[in-house]
C-alpha positions as CSV (number, residue, x, y, z in Angstrom):
1,M,152.5,63.0,90.8
2,L,150.1,61.8,93.4
3,A,152.2,63.4,96.1
4,L,152.1,66.8,94.3
5,K,148.3,66.6,93.9
6,T,147.9,65.8,97.5
7,A,150.2,68.7,98.5
8,E,148.1,71.1,96.3
9,K,144.9,69.9,98.1
10,L,146.5,70.4,101.5
11,L,147.7,73.8,100.6
12,A,144.2,75.1,100.8
13,E,144.3,74.5,104.5
14,V,147.4,76.6,105.1
15,A,147.3,80.1,106.3
16,P,147.4,82.6,103.4
17,A,150.6,84.2,104.8
18,E,152.5,80.9,104.3
19,R,150.8,79.8,101.1
20,K,153.1,81.6,98.6
21,A,156.3,79.9,99.8
22,L,154.7,76.5,100.1
23,Q,153.2,76.9,96.6
24,A,156.7,77.7,95.3
25,L,158.1,74.5,96.9
26,I,155.3,72.5,95.2
27,Q,156.3,74.0,91.9
28,L,159.9,73.3,92.5
29,A,159.2,69.6,93.1
30,T,158.8,69.2,89.3
31,K,162.6,70.1,89.0
32,Q,161.8,72.0,85.8
33,K,164.0,75.0,84.9
34,S,161.1,77.0,83.7
35,Q,159.2,76.5,87.0
36,A,162.3,77.4,89.0
37,E,162.8,80.6,87.0
38,R,159.1,81.6,87.6
39,V,159.5,80.9,91.3
40,L,162.6,83.2,91.4
41,Q,160.6,85.9,89.6
42,D,157.8,85.6,92.1
43,L,159.8,85.3,95.4
44,L,162.8,87.6,95.0
45,P,160.7,90.7,95.2
46,I,158.8,89.4,98.2
47,V,162.0,88.4,100.2
48,T,163.3,92.0,99.8
49,D,160.5,93.1,102.1
50,E,161.7,93.5,105.7
51,S,158.9,91.3,107.1
52,H,159.7,88.3,104.9
53,Q,163.6,88.4,104.9
54,D,163.8,85.6,107.5
55,D,160.9,83.4,106.4
56,P,162.5,79.9,106.2
57,Y,160.2,78.6,103.6
58,L,160.8,81.5,101.2
59,I,164.6,81.2,101.7
60,L,164.4,77.4,101.1
61,A,162.3,77.9,98.0
62,I,164.7,80.5,96.5
63,A,167.8,78.3,97.3
64,N,166.2,75.3,95.7
65,A,165.2,77.3,92.7
66,Y,168.8,78.5,92.3
67,N,170.0,74.9,92.5
68,I,167.6,73.8,89.8
69,V,168.7,76.6,87.4
70,K,172.3,75.5,88.0
71,Q,173.4,78.4,90.2
72,P,174.5,76.6,93.4
73,T,176.8,79.4,94.5
74,R,173.8,81.9,94.7
75,A,171.8,79.2,96.6
76,K,174.7,78.8,99.1
77,N,175.2,82.6,99.5
78,I,171.5,83.3,100.2
79,L,171.4,80.6,102.8
80,K,174.6,81.8,104.5
81,R,173.5,85.4,104.4
82,T,170.0,84.6,105.8
83,I,171.2,82.3,108.6
84,S,173.9,84.7,109.7
85,S,171.5,87.6,109.9
86,V,168.7,86.0,111.7
87,T,168.4,86.9,115.4
88,W,167.6,83.8,117.3
89,T,164.3,83.8,119.2
90,P,162.1,80.9,120.4
91,E,159.3,82.0,118.1
92,K,161.6,81.9,115.0
93,A,163.1,78.7,116.1
94,A,159.8,76.9,115.8
95,G,159.6,77.9,112.1
96,W,163.2,76.7,111.3
97,K,162.7,73.5,113.2
98,G,160.4,72.0,110.7
99,I,162.8,72.3,107.8
């Protein structure tokens, strides 16, 4: 619990563009099905937007949420689909490197 509280405090220092995905990862750390379902409701509409389709933190959060709600096939499929569709550039590589 201390780690979650620390993460929430550090979240205030993150750029607003990345805050939603990182907040979702913090919610998923509880491993509660209700939290995972809420994360899916919040993030699935966002990831359909063209500018967020290859955001590694959003994809990771969605895949983790699917695993928590016992849908590992969907988690695997979203990871496969995302990784296969991402065009490799040095700028994007920096974002994927930290995961």
